[in-house]
Each structure stands twice: as C-alpha cells, then as structure tokens.
C-alpha positions in Angstrom: 27.6 20.4 -17.3 27.5 22.8 -14.3 24.2 22.9 -12.4 21.9 25.9 -12.6 21.5 28.0 -9.4 18.0 26.8 -9.1 18.9 23.1 -9.3 21.8 23.6 -6.9 19.5 25.3 -4.4 16.9 22.5 -4.7 19.7 19.9 -4.2 20.8 21.7 -1.0 17.3 21.9 0.5 16.8 18.1 -0.5 19.9 17.1 1.4 18.9 19.1 4.4 15.3 18.0 4.4 14.5 16.1 7.7 12.0 13.7 5.9 14.6 12.8 3.4 17.0 12.0 6.1 14.3 10.0 8.0 13.5 8.1 4.7 17.2 7.2 4.4 17.5 6.2 8.0 14.3 4.0 7.9 15.0 2.5 4.4 11.9 4.1 3.0 11.6 4.4 -0.8 10.8 8.1 -0.6 10.0 10.9 1.7 6.4 10.8 0.3 5.7 7.9 2.6 5.4 10.3 5.5 2.7 12.4 3.8 0.4 9.4 3.6 1.3 8.2 7.1 0.4 11.7 8.6 -2.9 11.7 6.8 -3.6 8.1 7.8 -2.8 9.0 11.4 -5.2 11.9 11.4 -8.1 10.5 9.3 -7.9 6.7 10.0 -7.7 5.8 6.3 -6.1 2.4 6.5 -7.0 -0.8 8.3 -6.3 -4.6 7.9 -8.1 -6.3 5.1 -8.7 -3.2 3.0 -8.3 -3.1 -0.9 -6.1 -0.1 -2.0 -5.3 1.2 -5.4 -2.3 3.4 -5.8 -2.1 5.5 -9.0 1.3 6.8 -10.2 2.9 4.7 -7.5 6.6 4.9 -8.5 9.0 4.6 -6.6 6.5 2.9 -4.2 6.6 4.9 -1.0 2.8 5.1 -0.6 2.3 1.5 -1.6 5.0 0.4 0.8 3.3 2.1 3.7 -0.3 1.0 2.7 0.9 -2.7 2.5 2.0 -2.6 6.1 -1.3 -1.2 7.2 -3.7 -3.5 5.3 -1.7 -6.7 6.1 -2.4 -9.6 6.5 -5.5 -10.0 4.4 -5.5 -6.7 2.6 -4.6 -6.0 -1.1 -2.6 -3.1 -2.6 -2.4 -2.6 -6.4 0.2 -0.2 -7.6 0.2 1.3 -11.1 2.7 3.5 -12.8 4.3 3.9 -16.3 7.7 3.8 -14.6 9.2 0.6 -13.2 8.7 -0.2 -9.5 11.0 -2.6 -7.6 9.0 -5.5 -5.9 7.3 -4.7 -2.6 6.1 -7.3 -0.3 2.3 -7.5 -0.3 1.9 -5.3 -3.4 0.6 -6.2 -6.9 2.6 -4.1 -9.4 1.1 -3.1 -12.8 3.4 -1.3 -15.1 1.4 0.9 -17.5 0.0 4.3 -18.3 -3.3 4.7 -16.4 -4.5 6.9 -19.3 -4.3 3.8 -21.5 -7.7 2.2 -22.1 -6.3 -1.2 -21.7 -4.9 -0.4 -18.3 -8.1 1.1 -17.2 -10.0 -1.9 -18.5 -7.8 -4.1 -16.4 -8.3 -2.1 -13.3 -12.0 -2.0 -13.8 -12.2 -5.8 -14.3 -10.0 -6.7 -11.2 -11.2 -3.9 -8.9 -14.6 -2.6 -10.1 -16.7 -1.7 -7.0 -14.1 -3.4 -4.7 -11.5 -0.8 -3.8 -11.9 0.8 -0.4 -9.3 3.4 -1.0 -7.8 5.0 -4.0 -4.6 7.0 -3.4 -2.8 9.2 -5.9 0.4 11.2 -5.4 0.8 11.9 -9.1 2.4 15.0 -10.4 3.5 15.8 -14.0 7.1 16.4 -15.1 7.3 20.1 -14.6 8.2 22.2 -17.7 8.7 25.5 -15.8 5.9 27.1 -17.7 3.4 27.8 -15.0 0.2 27.7 -17.1 1.2 24.4 -18.8 2.3 22.8 -15.5 -1.0 23.8 -13.9 -3.0 22.3 -16.8 -1.0 19.0 -16.6 -1.5 18.8 -12.9 -5.3 19.4 -13.2 -5.6 16.8 -15.9 -3.8 14.2 -13.8 -6.1 15.1 -10.8 -9.2 14.6 -13.0 -7.8 11.3 -14.3 -7.5 10.1 -10.7 -11.1 10.9 -10.0 -12.2 9.3 -13.2 -10.5 6.0 -12.2 -11.7 6.2 -8.6 -15.3 6.5 -9.9 -14.8 3.2 -11.8 -13.0 1.2 -9.1 -14.2 2.4 -5.6 -17.0 0.7 -3.7 -19.9 2.8 -2.4 -18.7 4.6 0.6 -15.0 4.3 -0.4 -12.4 7.1 -0.1 -10.1 9.0 -2.5 -6.8 10.8 -1.5 -5.2 12.7 -4.3 -2.5 15.4 -4.8 -3.7 18.7 -6.4 -2.2 22.1 -6.9 -3.8 25.4 -6.2 -4.5 27.3 -9.5 -6.8 27.1 -12.5 -9.1 24.2 -12.4 -8.7 23.6 -8.7 -12.2 24.9 -7.7 -13.8 22.9 -10.4 -12.0 19.8 -9.1 -13.3 20.5 -5.6 -16.8 20.9 -7.0 -16.7 17.6 -8.8 -15.5 15.8 -5.7 -18.3 17.3 -3.7 -20.9 16.0 -6.2 -19.5 12.4 -6.1 -18.5 12.1 -2.4 -20.3 12.9 1.0 -17.3 14.9 2.4 -14.3 16.7 1.0 -11.5 18.2 3.0 -8.0 19.4 2.4 -4.8 18.2 4.0 -1.3 19.8 4.1 1.0 17.3 5.7 4.1 18.6 7.5 6.1 16.4 5.0 4.8 18.6 2.2 7.2 21.4 1.7 5.8 24.7 2.7 6.9 26.5 -0.5 5.0 23.9 -2.6 1.6 24.7 -4.0 0.6 21.0 -3.5 -2.3 20.1 -1.4 -4.0 16.8 -0.7 -7.7 16.4 -1.2 -9.5 13.8 1.1 -12.8 12.7 -0.3 -14.9 10.3 1.9 -18.1 8.5 1.2 -18.1 7.7 -2.5 -21.8 7.9 -3.7 -21.5 5.2 -6.3 
C-alpha cells in the first residue's frame, strides 16, 4: 500500500532528524533519551543511588539513560504494556499501569521510596484532535496518580503533557501537590510538536 503524503513527510523528517542520527550513532534505543538528558543536565535530576520509576518506558530510552546516572547503587523500575528488551541495571515490569494489580505491585515495592518518577507516555494518536487531547490528558493524570502513591516526600516528577484542554487543570493539580512546577521544552522535542515537559519538585506527601 502506498504511503500517504503525511506519513511520507513524517518519514522524511524522521530520517533527517539530527537526534535520530545521534541515537543511531550512539546505539541509543530512541531519540527520546536526549530529552531526559537535557532536562537532567539543566535541573540536576539524577544522581547515584536514586530510585527511579519510568512509566510507559518502552522502548527504554529514558530507563537506559537513568540507569547510567543512578549506578552503581541506584534502582530503575521500568513499566510498559509493550515489551522492553533487557537493560543493564533496570527492572522491567510488563503491564498496563492502569491495571489495579500493576499499581498494587508498584505501591508495594516502591511506596514512599521513589526519588523520581518519569513519564514520556503519549497515546496512539487517532488524528481526531479532541480525542487525542483527552487521551493525552488522561495519561498525564494517571502519571500523577501513580507518582502520589510511590514518591517519597520531597521527590520529583517529570512528565510529558500536551497543550490543550485539561492542561491548566493538570498544572493546578501539580502545584497543589508539589512545591515547585516548571515547564521544559528540550531541543530534542520537535518544534512543531505540542508536547511540553512538566517538572514538579518537592512532593508534599
């Protein structure tokens, strides 16, 4: 089946993308690794010995980066409904984070112990703007739900969000639960994308 004009244009941009080329050159799992690396370099998120929970982790770019930063005594737990190939220093849990059993496991193994929760989750886009925004907002709210059950007091949350309906409400919720909330737009995040990263520091418990 021939590609649509939009998919062909996306593929052309993807091939030219300098971060895709860099990921291929460095053997990284995805270009997304560089988004977290840039936020980390700016905000000093990761340090040796930390416990990190990565939500919606597949294919593992963020977990891969985090594991190198928290080694040798740190812990990274990666969760996704999709399979993730093994990563040195990362505990991988395959499951849907909306599943109560998965949440119960995370609560029991991490409750009050996670220093950092990271989420680069995005839904499978349908092309219907209102529906895609609603799905994105629901995932962001789910990430906050889980962070509230797994972070230690003073912990940090980094999550992907999208400008649109529900964004202001999400910011308001984070400000009630964390001491400081800021936005980040890493250079590896494509300029045309509505995605933004929210950095919430100082979980109030």
